[in-house]
Each structure stands twice: as structure tokens, then as C-alpha cells.
C-alpha positions, 0 to 999 in steps of 0.5 A: 009586472011584478014578478020580472021586477022580481027577476031583476031585484034578485039579479041586481042582489046577486049581481052585488054579491059577486061584486063584494065577493070579487073585492074580497083578497085571496087571504080572506077567501082563503081564511074563509074556506079554513074556518069552513074546514074547521067546522066540518073537523067539528062536526067529524066530517074530514072528507069534506074538511080536506077538500076545504083545505085544498081550496085554501092552498090553491089561494094562499099556498103559505097558510100556516094554520091550514098546513097545520091542520092537514098535516095532523089530520094526515097523521092522525090517518096514519098517512105517513108520506102526506103528513112528512110532506105538510111538516116538511113545508112548514119546516122549510117555509118556517125553520123555527116551527117546533112541532113541525121539527119535532113530528118529523123527526118522530116520523124519520125515526119511525121509517130508519131515515137517519140522515132526516133525524139528524138533520131535523132533530138536530133543530129541534133540540136547538130550538126546545131542549126542555120538551120531553118529546124533544128529549126523547128525540135527543136520547134518539140520536145517541142511542142510534149512534152508540148501536152503530158503535156497539157501545153497550154501556152507553147503550145501557146508560140511554135506555135507563134514561128511557124507561125514566122518560117513557114514564110520563109518555108512554106512547112514544115511539121512540122510547118504546123502540129504544127500549124494545132494541135494549130488552131484546138485545139482552134476551128479554124477550117478556120485557120486549113483548110488554112494550109492544103490548103497550103499544098495540093498545093504542095502534089496535090496527096496526098489523105490523105491531102483531107481526112482532108480536108474533117474532117475540112468542116465537123467540119465547117458544110459546108455540101456542100463543103463536099460533093464537096470534095468527088466528087472531091476525086473520079474523082481525084483518078479515082481507089481508091475504098475506095474514092467511098464507102466514097461518098457513105456512105456520102449520107447514113449519111446525109440519103440522100438515093437517092443520094447514089443509083443514084451514086451507079449505076452511078458506077456500072454495073451488066455485069462487069468481077468484079461486086463488085460496083454491089453486094454493089448496092444489098446490099444497095437496099436491106437495103433500099428498102427491100428484093424484091427490092434487089432481082430484082437487082440480078435477073438483075444480073442473066441475064446480066452477064456471070458468074452469079454464084456470083448472085445466091448464094446472092439470096440464102443469101436472101432465108437464111435469110428469113427463106428458110435455107435448100433451100439455102444451097441447091443452094449454094452446086449445085452451087459448084458442077458444073464441072469448067475449071481448066484454068478459075481462076475467076470461081475457085476464085467464087467457093470458094468464095461461099464455104465461103459463105456455111460455114457461112450459115452453122456456123449459122445452128450449123453446125460447122463441115460442115463448117469446111470441106467447109473452108479446102477445099477452103485453099487445092485450094488456101492457101492465101485465105482470109476469108477463113483463117480468119474463120479458125483463129476465130475457132483457137481463141476460142479454144486456139490454139493462134499460129495457128490464128496468123500463119492464120492471117499472111498468110491473110495479105500476101493476103490482107494487109489491111484487117481490119477484120484480123488485130482485130482477130489478136489484138483478138489472141495476147490479148489470149496469152497475148502479149497485146503490139502487140495487141495493136500494131495491133489495131492501124494499123487497125484504120489506114487501116480502115481511121479511121473507128468509130468500130476501132477506139472504140475498140483502143481507149477503150483499150489506156483508160483502160490502162489510156492513155487517150491522146493517146485515144483522138489522135485515136477519133478525126480523127474518129469523123471528118468524122463522127461527129454525131457518138454518140458512138464516141461523148461520147467515147470522153466525158468520156476520157476528164473527167479523163484527168481534159479537162472538157471544152472539155468534156462541148463541147462534151455535147452540141455537143450530144444536137445539134443532137437533138435526143432521143439517144444524149440527153440520152448520154448528160445526163450520161455525164454530170451526170459524169461531175457534179460528177467528178466537184460538187460532188454526190449532184449536180450529182443526183440534175441533174438527178432528174432534168431530171426525172421529166422534161415533156419529161423524159422517162423510160430510164432516170428515171431508170438512176436516180434510179441506181444513188441513188442506187449507192450511198446508197440512197436506200430508194429514189430509191425505192420511184422512182422505186414504183412510175414508176411501179405503173404508168407502171403496165403491164411493167414487166421490171419495176416490175422486176426492183423495185424487185431488188431495194426491194432486195437491200433495205432489203425488202426480202418478198416483193421482193420474192413475187414479183418475184414468182409473175413474174415467174407465169406469164411467167417462162422462166425469166432466170434472174428472178429465179437468182435474185430469188435466191439470196433473198433467199441466203439473208434470209438465205434460202440456200436450197430454193436458190439452188432449184430456181437455180434447177427448173430455169435451168430445165425450161430453162438448157441453160440459162447461168447466171443460169449455173454459179450460179450452178457451183458455188453452186457445187464449194462451196460444194466441187464438184469442177469436176461438176463446171469445166464441167459447166465451160466448157461449158460455156467456149465453147459457150463463150471463150471470156469472161474473168470471165469464163475463170478466174474461169476456169483456177482457178479451173484447177489449183488449183484443178488439179494435172495433167499436162495436166489440167495445160497446159489447164489451161496456154492456157486459162490463158494467157490473163490475163498477165498485169491484174490489178483485184486482182482476175486475178492476183492470177489466172495468178500468181499461174498458173505461179508458177505451171509451174515453174516461180516464178519470174514471178509469184510473184508480180502478187500474192503480188498484188493479196493477197493485193487486196484479204486481206480477201481470204485464198487461194490467201493467201496461193499462196503467201505464196507458192511463197515465199517458193519456193523462199527460203524467208522462215520467210516471206513465215511462216508469209504469210502462217499462215494469210492464215490458220488463215483466212480459220480457223481449219473447212476447209480442202481445199487440198491447206489449208492443204499444207498451213498448212503441209508447216508451219510445215516444215518451223517451222522444217527447222527454228529449225535445223538452 
């Protein structure tokens, strides 16, 4: 039986081979996989080589050569995260690995992770101080430090060294970035552009470099080159939607609306399966040509597209905006009611999108219950629907359910990782919960995801500026300005940052740039910034003299003159402010806003009788002006007519019962009269309307935590007040600290209440709050002194609950002291 014999023979050989293989150590097998990977790399088969390298690590995690190989491959493939992870493994497993430290330092510089640059750069400099790349790393560390300190001589010296080193290392990113920053700071945009071009020659597929190139061309004013570059990017990156959107935005920003429309028509197709660009065309036509033109395009798409539901919905949106709200809602409900085949995911997705459009309509009509029902229906069918998750998250935030909002937004970002709106909502949720570091992180992510769009950049920069992190705020605003150099908000924000930085030269450059725009808005922004600049450099008199000059110029408008009025009031020049306001009102007798402004100035000047007469005259002309009722009440209060002041608020609310300012004033009156429950009801109403208002949140949380003893009220106060963590305002510090104390966290409460007591030395309740915390922490002597101060400030007639408790605590502390 020769065939059977062969089977036995080959089976035996197979068993023998298996036995021999089994005899090989894991290290030997790992080495075989590694050698196989090297062979595949030599053949150009990177994908199979990666499989073999991963097989190596299953057998031997510490195979150094394989780890180096895969790290280099990831770097070549621009997979920065994976490359960093592998080099980090090498650095931690083999601390003296020179290449790993160098690459980690370079990558850290690339992504602006300065802590990691310090960590790995320091080791690299110890391991190989004479290595050229390490010298570049050392320069990068020094340059970063000098930039933080605004040490201009040091920056110039380091840039000279970078110019010398880059001759031998023309592709070194650290040296290139140093030079680009140096040239930019000095206004040498052509030199910076040359560095960018050198980088592009080596990295022709880096879209970020082309974006930066556009920024410098814009700074140089070479608009034709900007357009050519944008066109080139559209051709070079045909699948990148953002490139097309950027070209459209360029045309719009230049008021080249015909070119924008032509390009949109080139790239859009009403019959396309994904008609995204045609929808953009419709929106554009609507904004530029009007509703009728947009409707014409929509009707064309309804005829052309085999699945016209999205366009029918868009037509309904136009109807809704035109006031035909019921008809629009009915149109969307009819689309939603259609039977759809379960095997048509595109149709089902379109219906979910239309449900969200309907939810937004219902929300604007005040039908939040109906809107929530639509959103919940969408999420039951598609748990990752980003727009539905964002709408629900926004409701959660308004209700202080930050955990629910964050969970929703994480899902939304899983579906749409670059969703700027979701990132902004996440920042809002973390701010509301008091996690300001995480809020800041998401604002930064929103800026990156939006490609430095103005709105996210301004939001993030303002947060940084509020924390006095001016250099970081500048770093956020500059890239946004390179894309929109005529954006007045960005320019104004940048100028306002340079003044506290004492970088007055660049503040002056911003003023000049605003004037070169040759627009009324730009000139007003320049005037305001210049006044602030003069105030900072030459004092108040020079600033006022400048505003006087502006107000007296031939082309001055009322806004310019009102700016001068406000400035004079702010420095106590009441008579001069009154004279100018009187002059303006006389020249414009039919301008009620100026009459109102004049009455306010008279109030400030102490001419209460005349001011009250003017307020009443304004209300006689139109009694629906809530702000006038409020100012009348304040003037009467200053005159000593408390009953009249209260009646003015009541009369105003009788006519305008929903006016927030009047409701706020009424809540204050109720609180002063001891009707805390009534005040809480009003603040709850105001908070429901606008839970983003920090002052409303603080007042409501303060009343709940100060006058209510039940656990539910304390939990409600905490949910509202968490956002106050880290606050600098004494009133906010007191609210947060007192609630933290009542929740049992005296250690967290103490620094807030100490700061609040220092900031509000005349408020007996604030002083008492600090005393209670000191007593709880068994710092009896300090507590006694603090509580005595609170009681003395309150006076014997003050019978508020916490003042009475302070008196009781003083007695207890004295008794305990005598017993000891």
C-alpha cells in the first residue's frame, strides 16, 4: 500500500516539524517574524510587514529592533500617535535610547506638548549634546522659554543660531518653526513663506502647510495668490470638503458673490445621492439673492432628485421663516408619516434629520415637549445621531444635568469627532460642572477642529485672557486672523490682549490695521482701542482728550459721542458728561435713546428731580419700556422715596410682566423685605429662562443655601453653583464656599470664604460664613473674632437666621473657652 505508506511518511515528517517548532523558544520565533518583516519591508509590502511585527510583540514585547522598526514605519506613514506610543515604550524600557528621546522631543515640539518636550529634550541633551538634532531641540526649548518671557534679545539670538543650524538640516521642523515665528514677529512674511515652501517641497501632502501658506499670502496682501492657492488645494485634495468650503468663504469674504455662486454650481448636483453642496448652494442663494431665488433652486432639486424629502423639508424651513409656521410644521409631519422600507438606510437617515428640523421648529414655537418627543424618537432609532444628541445635551445643560449632557456629547463626538458645536457644548457642560480645565481643553479642540474659525477662536481666547494667559490667547487669535485678516472682532480682541501684555507697539499696529479697513465699525473699534491704549500709556487725561477729538470731528456719529460720555462718567467728570449729553439730546430732540441717556446722566449727576421728570415723560410716550421703569425706580430710591421706587417696579411689571430686569428688581425688593420664598420663585423663573447667566445662578444658589435647610434645596444649590469653582468675584466665592461648607467640605470652602470676606468686608453674612467654617475646623479663637465682626456689622436689629446663629455660636465658643 504505497499511497498509505506515503501518508504515514508525510504525517511523520509533519509531526517531526511540529516537534522541532515546539522546541523553538518564543524569542527565536519572534526573531523569525522580525526577519520576515524586514524582508517584506524590502519588497515594499508594508501592510504584511506590520502584521509580522505585531506577531513579534505577541511573543516578545521587548524586542528592541522590532519596536524601533515599527516606530519608524508609523512615523513614515504620519501616524503620529502610534509612532509616539512606540517611541515612548522604547524610552521607558531603554532609557538611554538616544533616537527615541530625540524623536519624542521632536514630536512633542510638533504638537506643542511643552511638558513632554522638557522631559525628553532634557534627557536627549544629556545623552548626545553634540548631535545636530539635539542642538535643534535645545534651541527649541530655549526659544519657547524666551517667547514666554517676551525676551526679544534672547529670541533674536536664538533665531540667528537656528539660521546657522538649518543650513545643514534644512528639513528640521524645530529650526523651521523657530525661524517662521521669528520672521512673523518681525513682519518678514516673505521669509516665513519661504520656510513654509521649503517644508511643502518635502511634505507635498500636508494640508496644514498649505493652510499656513494661505495665511502668509493673506498677510502680504497677495489676494490673487491666495485664490490660486485655494484653487490648487481644491484640485490637490478633491475629497476634502473643507478645501472647497474655504474657497467659497474666500469669495464671500471678498464680496465676490458671483464667483462663489459659480464655484458652488460647479461642485453641486441637485440629483446627487449626497446633495450636501447643493444644499449649501440653496442656503447661499437664499442669503444673497433672496428667498424667492432659493425657492426656485429647491423646486429644481425636488424635480431632479429621486429622493426629494430633504428638499421638501428645506422648502418647509423657508415657509417657516416666512411666517407660515403651521403649514411648515404640517409639511414636515407629512414627510415623517410616510411609510419607508426598512432596508433603505438613506431614507431612514433623511427622516431622522427631518425630525430634528421639526424639533427645532417646535422649540422656536415654545413647544419643547413636542421637540423632545421628536429627539427621543430619533435617538431610539439611531443612538449616535449627533444633532439629536446635541439638542438633548443642551436641554441637560440648561437643567444642570451635566453628567447627562457629557454622556450625550461623548456619543455625538464618537459619531462626528470634528463636530465643533459638540465641543463647544462639552466646554459649556464642563464649565457648568466646575471642571474649568476640561472646559478649556474642549475649547482648544473646537479651535483646531474648526481650522481656527473666528467664533471658536474668540471664545477660547477670551477664556484664556480672563485667566490672564495673554500669550496663549494671542497664539489662538493669530492663526484665525491669518485666515480672516479683516475680522474686526478678532482684531479688537487681539488689541485688548496686547495692552495688559504691555506690548504697546503691536497694540498700535492693531489700531492702524483697523483704520485701514476704512469702515465705520473698524474706525469705532480703533477709537475705543486707541483710547484704552492712551489711558495705559499716557493716563486718563490723554485718553479723554483723544475721545474729545473724535467726538468733535466732522464725521463723528452719536456712538463716538456716547463713548466720550461714558468715558467722562467713568472718571468722575460728571458735569462734562452732562453737558455733552444735553447737547446731543438738544440736537436730536426726537431721539428717545438720547433722552434716556441724558436722564441717566442727570441721575448720576444728582439732578434727580429733572431725571425723574424725563423718565416719566418717556413712559408717557411709551409705557412698555421696562428699562425706563427700572431707572425711574432707582432714581426714586436715591431720592429716598422707597414706596415710589417699589411702585415703579410694580407698575412696570403690570405692563411688562415678563421683563427680566424688572423681575430681578422685584426679587431684590422681596428679599430685602424678608420674603425670601417670593424672591426664590422669581429667581427660579429667571433661571429657567436663562440658566447661563452666572449672576442669576449665584443669587438663586445663594438664597437656597442661605435660607433653606432641606437636603433637596442644598442639592439644587450645589447643582447650580458648581460652575463657580475657581471664581474671582467675592460674591461668587461666598456662594460656592458656603455651599461647599454646608455639604461638609470645610477644607474646600475655607479659601473661598476667606477671599470673599476680604473682598466684601462690610457684608455681615459673608463674614459670618467664614466664622462658621473656622468654628467647624476648631479654630475657636479666629472663629470668635470673625463672628463678633459679623454681628457688629449686622447690628442689634438684624434678626436674619444666620446672624442669630452667629450670636448663638459666639455664646457657645465663649462658654467652651471658659470651661477650658
